[in-house]
N, C-alpha and C positions, 0 to 999 in steps of 0.2 A: 540434426541428425546424431544419434548417440556416437560415441566415442568408437563401441566396438564396433556397430556397422560400416563406420565409415572406413575405418583399417581393412577390414575385410573386404569393403568393395575395392580399395585399391590394390590389396593385394591378389584378389580374383583376377581384376581386369589385368593388372600387370604380369601374371602368373600365365595366363590365358594367351595374351600376345606373346609373351617369351616361346611358350610351348609350340604356337602355332607357327613363329619363326623357324624353330628348330624343326619341326615335323617338315615343311615345305623343303627346309635345306635338306634331310634326309632323304626325302623322296627321290629330289634332284639329284643328289651326291649318289644315291641306290641305283639309279636308272643310269647314270655314264658307268659307273663302277662295273653294273650287271652290260653293258653293251661295250665296254673296253674287253672285259674276260671273254666274251662270246666272239668277240672281232679276234683277240689274240689265241683263243684257243684254233679257232677256223684258221689262221694264219699258219699257226704251229702245225694244223693237221693238214694244211697245203703243201708243206714243205715236207712232211712225212708222204703224202701223196707222192710227190715227184721223187722221193727216194725210193719207195714201193715200185714205182713207175719203171724207173732204172733198172730195178733189181730184176721186175718180171720183164723186161726189153734183154737183160742180157742172160737170162734162163733160156734154156734149151729144149724147155718143154713147150706141148701147145696146149693153148685153151681147150679145156672140154676133157683133157685127160685126167687120169690119176695122179699122175705126176704132177701137171701143173695144180691139181688140190693138193696135193702134198706141200708143195713148194708155197703155196698161196698161206698154207695153215701154220706153217713152220714161221713164216715172215712174220706172221700177225703174232704169233704167240710170243716170239723175240720183241716186238714192237710194241705189244700190249695194246693193238688195237684192233677192230676186225676189219678184213678185207674182203671186198668183194669185187670180181671182174663179171661184167655185165655183157653181154652182145646181143643186140634186138631184142633187149627186154628180158632177155632169158641169162639166169644167173647161171654163169661158168663154174666158177669156183668161189668159195665161201670160206674164209677162216675159222667162223663160228657155227658152222652147219656141215653136219656128215656129208658125205659124198654121196649117198643114198636118199637122200632128202633134197638134195638141189633141185630134182625135177618137180619137186613138189611145189617149189618156192612160187610164187605169184609173180607175173609179168611185173619189171621194174621199169618199164619204158615210161610208164607214167609217174613215177616219182619226181618230186620238184627240182631235185640236185640234178638229176639225169637229165630232164628237159631241160635245165639251164645249161649245162655242158656241152649236150647238142648243142645250143643255139650259140653261145659264146666261147666254148671249149672247155669253161670249168663252172662247177654251181655248188652250193652248200646249202643245208636245211637242217633244221631241229624240229623234231617231232617223236612221237610214242612209236617203238619199235615192238610189234606186236610178237615178233619171232624172237626175240631177246627179252620181251617183257620189260621194258626200262625205255625210259627217254635217253634219246642219243642225237650226235650233231654228225651230219652226215655231209661229205665233202666228194664231188663226183669229178672227173676230169676224161675227155676224149682221150683215146691212146693213138691216134692219126688213123686208125681203121676206121672203115664204115659201120656204123652200128656198134662198135665196142668202146665200152666204158672203165674205167680202175674207179671205184670208190672206198672211200675209207670211213669208217664209223667210230666211235669213241663215245661212251657212255655222257651223259650231260651231268650226272652225277657229281663228278669232278668240277664241274665247273660251278652246279648249286652248292656243294660242300664250300668252296670260297667265298660265293656271294652269302652261304649260312655265317661263315665265320665273319663276313663284312659285316652282316646284320646285326651277330650279336654283338660286335664290335660299338657299330653304332648306337646299339641300345645300350650298353654300359654307359658310351659317353653322354647319351640324351638324359638317362637317368641322373648321373654326376652333373648335368648341366641345371636338367631340372631341378634338383636337391639344392645345389647351389644358386641358383636362380631365387628359388623360394627363400632359404634364408635369407639372400640380400632383400628382396622384397621385402619380407616380414621386419627386417631392420628398416628400410626406408619408409615403410609401410607405417611402423609404431611413430617414427620420427617424425613424419609428413602429417599423420593424424595427430599428435600429442601438440605439434606447432598449430596445425589447423583450427584444433579444439581450443587452445590458451588463447589464440588471436579471436576465436567467435566468442568464446566465454569473457574476454576483456571489452571486446566490441558490444557484446549484450550488458557487460555492468556500467559501461559508460553511456550507453544509450538509456538504463534506468536510474543513471544519475550518479554511481558510483565513481566520480571523477578522478579518485586516488588510487582504482586499479592500472597495474602496468605490468608488460608482457617482459618476462623474462628471456633476456636475449643472450644466444648463445655465438662465441666468436666463429666465423665461418659458416653460420648458420644460411639456409636457404633463404628464410624467410625475416632476415635481418633487416633489409630495407625496408619490408611492410611494417616489422615489427617496430623499427626505429621513427617511423613514420607515424602510426597510431599511437606511441608514447608521447611523440611530439605534442600531436593534436590534443591529445588527453591533457597534457598539462598546461597547454594554453585555452583550453576549454577551461579547466579547474581555475585558472586565473581571473578568466572573465567572470565567472560564474562569482568566485569570492567577491568580487569587483561589484557583481550584481547586487548578490547578498546585502555588502554591506551597504550599498546606497539606499537597498530596498530598505532594511534595520533603521539605517536615519530617516529614511521618509515615513516608514510606521510609525517610528517614536515620535518623529515632529506631528504625525496626522493624529494620532492617540492623544499626545499630551498638550496639545494648544489649546487656548481658553478659546479661540472662536472655533464657532461650529462650521465643521466641512459638509460639504453634500455634494457627491460626484453622479452624474447625470450619463448614460449611454448615448449612441447616436440616435436613438429615438426617442430621446427627452426624457428617458424614465429612470427611475433613482435607482442609481448602482450601488451605491455606499456612504453609509455616512461614520463619523467618528463621533467619540464619547461624549465630546463637547454638545456636539447638534443634540442627542438625545436629553443631555441635560437642559439646552436651553429650550428646546421644544419637546415633549416626550412622545408626541404621535409619531415621531419619527423612526421609533426603534426598530418597528418592522414594515418598514416604508418599503424594502426592497421590491422594484417593477412597479411601483404604482408612480404616478405624475405628481409632479410638485405642487399643483394645485387641490390634488384628491389630499394632502398631508398639511399643506401651509394655508391653505383656502385663502390665496392672495392672487389674485388675478394678475397684478402687476408682474409679480417674478414669472408668471408662465408665460403672459406676452412677450417680455424681454426672452426668455428661454426660445419660445418658439420665433421667435426672430432672427436669432443667432443661428439657430439648427438649419432653418430655412433658408439661411444666406438673406432676410430678408433687412436687415442692419446692417450698413455700411463698417461699423466698428464688430472687432470680434469679442470684446467684454462690453460691460455696462455695469453700473452703480446705482441702487436702489435704496431709500431709506425709508423704513418703514414703522409705523407709530401703532404696536398693540391694543388691544382693549384693555389689558392688566397693567398699562402704564409703561410697557418696556418699549425701547426704540431698538431698531438693530439698522446697521448699515450692512446692505447684501452686495456684494463684489461677484460678477459673474464673468468669468472668463472661457473661452475655448482652447481646446488643445486637441493635436493628433494622435492617436494612437500607432502601435506597431503597423497596422493594417491601412493607415491612412484614413481611417473613420474619425470625423470630428465628436470629441465629446466635451462635458462642460463641467467645471468646479464652481460651485457657490459658495461664497467665505460668508460668514453671517459672525458680523461682530458688534456686539451689545454695547450700544452707546447710551443706554438709559442713564448711567451715574453722568457722564458727558452732558448730556441733556439737562439734567439736574442741578448739575453745578451751573451750568450756563443759566437756567431759569434762577436758581436761587443768586448768582451773580447779578442779574439784571434786578431783580426784588431788591438784594441789599444795595447796588447802588441806589434803586428809586427811593427806598426807605432812609437810605442815609442823605440822602439829598434833601429831601423831606424835613429830617429833623436836625438837618444845618442850615436850611434857609431859612425857617422861622426865627430861630434867635439871630442869624446874620442879618436878617432885614430888619430884625428889632434894633441890632446896634447898629446899624447903619442908619437907620431914621433917627434915633435919639442922637447918634453922634452930628449927623447935619444940622438938628435941631439947634443944637449947642451952637456949632461953629456958626450958623445961619442965624439965628435966634438967640444969644446967649441968654440965660434967664438973670432977672435982677438981683433976686434974693438966692443966697447958699442953701437954704432948704431944698427948691426944685432943682437946684443944680444938683444937690447930693442924690435926690431922687432919681434922676437921668442918671447919674454916674451908678448908682447900685443896679439900676435896673441893666445898665450895659454888663456890668460887673457879673450879676448873676446869669446873664445869655451866656457870658463867655465862658464861665463856669460850666454851665450847660453843654456848650461844646466842647470843652475839654472834657468832661464828663462821657460824653458820647464818643468822643474818638478813642479815649480811655479804654472805655468797654468795647470798640470795635477790635480794637489791638489784643483784647484779653482773650476774645470770643475767637480770632482769628488764632492765636497762641494755642488754645484748647484744643480747636480742633484739629491744627498742624500738630501735635504731638500726640494725639490719639493714644494709641496701645505703643508709644514710645516711653510713655511716662516710667519714670524708674519707681516701682514701688517699696515703700519702706514701711515698717511696721509703726503704727502712731495709735497713741491712746485717745479713745474716743473722748472720755472725759475731760481730759486737759486740754483737749482742740477745742471745745465745747465752750470750755472755763475760759479762754483765750479770747476764742472770738466775743460773748458775751462783755467782757472786760473792754475791749475795743471799742463796741457800741453804747457802755456805758453814760457816755455825756449826751449822746442822742436821745436816748431814754428817759435821763433826768430833766432833759427839757421839756419834755413833756409829761413828767411825773408819771411815766409809765414805769412799772416794777416787772423783772425779769426774774421767774422763777424756774427751777429744777426738780423734776421728781426723780424718781429710781433712773440712775446714770449706769450702765453697764460697764466695766472698764474692760472689755475685751479688746485686743487690738485688730484692727481695721486695714485692710490693705490699702492704701494710697500715700499722699506725700501732705507733709503739714500745710503747705503753701497751699495747695488745691483744696484741702478739706475746710480749711479756715476761709478761704472765699467762698466755699458755697455756704458756709454756715452765716456769714457775715452778710453775702446776699439778700438770706432767707430772712434774718433779723433785721437787718435793715428795712426790707419791703415790710414787714411786721409794724416797726415802730412807725414808719411813712404812714399808713393807713389805718391803723390802730387809733381809736379816741384818744385824748388827754385822760390821766388818770385811771388808765387802763391795764390790764396785765396780760402779760404774754408767758406761757406755761412751755417749757421744754421735756420732752417723755423718752424715752428709748423702751425698746421692746424686742430681747434675742427670740429669733426664730431660726431655730437648726445652724444652717453656717451664716445666715446674714443677720444683719442687725437693721431695725428701723428707728430714725429719729425722727419726732414730729415737734414740729414748732406751731404752737397754736397761738391764735390772736382772736380779740374781739373787733376787728372790722368789721367793714358794712358785707362781706360776704363775696363769693363770685358764684354767679349764674353757671347752670352745667353748660352752656355755650362758649364760653370762656374760660370754662376750665382747663383746657386743652392749650387753647390760643396764647394764654398768658405765656408760656415756653418758648413763642414764637420772636424773634425779632423784631424789636421796636414795638411790640404789642404793650399799649400802654390802657389800662381801665380808666385812669383819669386823662384825660385829653389837655388839663392844664399842664402841660409837660415842664415848663422853664419853672413855674413857682414851686411846684413840688419837689423838684430837683430829679424828675424819673429821665433815663436814657431810654429806657424800654428793651436792656439787654441784658440787665442782671439775673433775671432767671434763663435766658436762653444761654446764658455763659453755665448757670449751675449744673441746666441739662447736659450741655457738652461734656463739663469734667464729672460728673455722676458717670456718665455713660463711659469715659474713658477708664473709671475705675470698675467697670462690669457691675453698676448697680443701675439703681433706677430713680425716678423722682414724678410725684403726681401732689395733686390738692384735693383735699377733702373739705367741701364747703356745702352747705353751711353746718358749723359745731353745733348750734344753738336753733333748735329747727323749731321752736316756738315765737322767737324774734327774726329769725331767717339770717342772722349776722354770724360772724366768726369763719374762719379759715385754718384749717390744720395742713401744713406743708410738709409733705412723707417723703425723706430720704432714705432708700433700703441701700445698705452696702455690705458685700461679704465682709468676714472675719476671718480673722487669723487668730486660732486661740491660743493663749499663751500658756 
């Protein structure tokens, strides 16, 4: 309700009640005053009547004579009242009527006051007098003689004037009270209306979420207790809302920034919401609200578990499922239930990508298997030759020397395998943690060639360099030298004697590609990618040629740490199907 309407309603109702109370009071008091004035006038007239009666009895005149008429007339004029003497209904004397008209007056025996006086000795009545043409108060009394009555009459206007004055006074008082009450009610109405309006507006604002709204409390105000209660309620609600909002913001931040995918299901098992990570993991969930998990994930295992928990077919309120997808990813899906504010059971599905963990587990199994295989063969050889030397020592030193050299070669091979394993683990662990320093490519290649000159000379292999760009490359001396030494060592190992190895570089924008080209037997397309795997060897005679099968795997790991790439192009000589070019592409830092 608008403020003005509320104020007017309060004012009109209050004023109407006040005026009704005043009118009822005036009506009651006016009736009482009128009755008392009439009674008082009657009593006064009765006293005068007794006085006139005494005067008439003292008079020597006889009723019905002119002298009696004169006496009555003089007495009436002196007292200012009308005196009438009646006998058997006939007027014998009247102070207000000429003697000649007395015989023409009506019979007065039927007058109410005369009838009352005849019955009880006295009587009075108020009525209109046709003789005097005015309203009169009549009082009659028996004279003690049969049929004779003395009646006095006085104008009722005297009483009316007094009542009129009373009425005017009451009207003035009524107007003053009405005006005063109106002003008071206006003041109270405005104050009450303002208080109610403020309380209503504050309550509405609080209901709409503005919990900072407060009611201004005036000392001694009628609504102080109510205002204090609403203000206290608003403060407590505001505190609770802040706590809830803080918790909600925390949960939202966790929900949206978790790496795990989150899917919330409603009591019907339909998708209610998903977080950003869930959309990244499974893009089909972006517009999945209101759909069943089976429609989006197409995995019946999840749908079966969800249905079992929602329909209470499962003894547990949670479940965990591992899913393997066709694209090679593996997910650990945890399903747990909770009850909302209406005690409805909802579900939360947490999708944790364990693909990398599964991959690492697989790599670890393969690594252990390969490492065991690589170490078992030379270890078996060492054990066999050692037992032979102990149990059946050779008679000649040449055979003994041969056995011992075999043992030494296998021990060196094991040492090389273990060293390579540590190098590969170190490169993979370092990853992006490598501290990059600008390195001169030409100097790095020259240093690698110097370190392998002795091995190349043993097979009479010449190493030549074409145009080598000297741009600075992001990397570290140790890492780059190890890359080129492993590639050159493989080239020397598989290249025929008295052949040549050529090194070339090629600048391509912000990267430089270095090629190490040999004249070896070449590599088939099927093996071109596998040669960078751990323990993969083209030559199965691992011990004799000293290969550990980890060199190229170490190179690939190091190159990727430098944000580069490595591959092989083979054959380089199409006609003979021989030759390989190992290419290393690294980013440059132009000086």
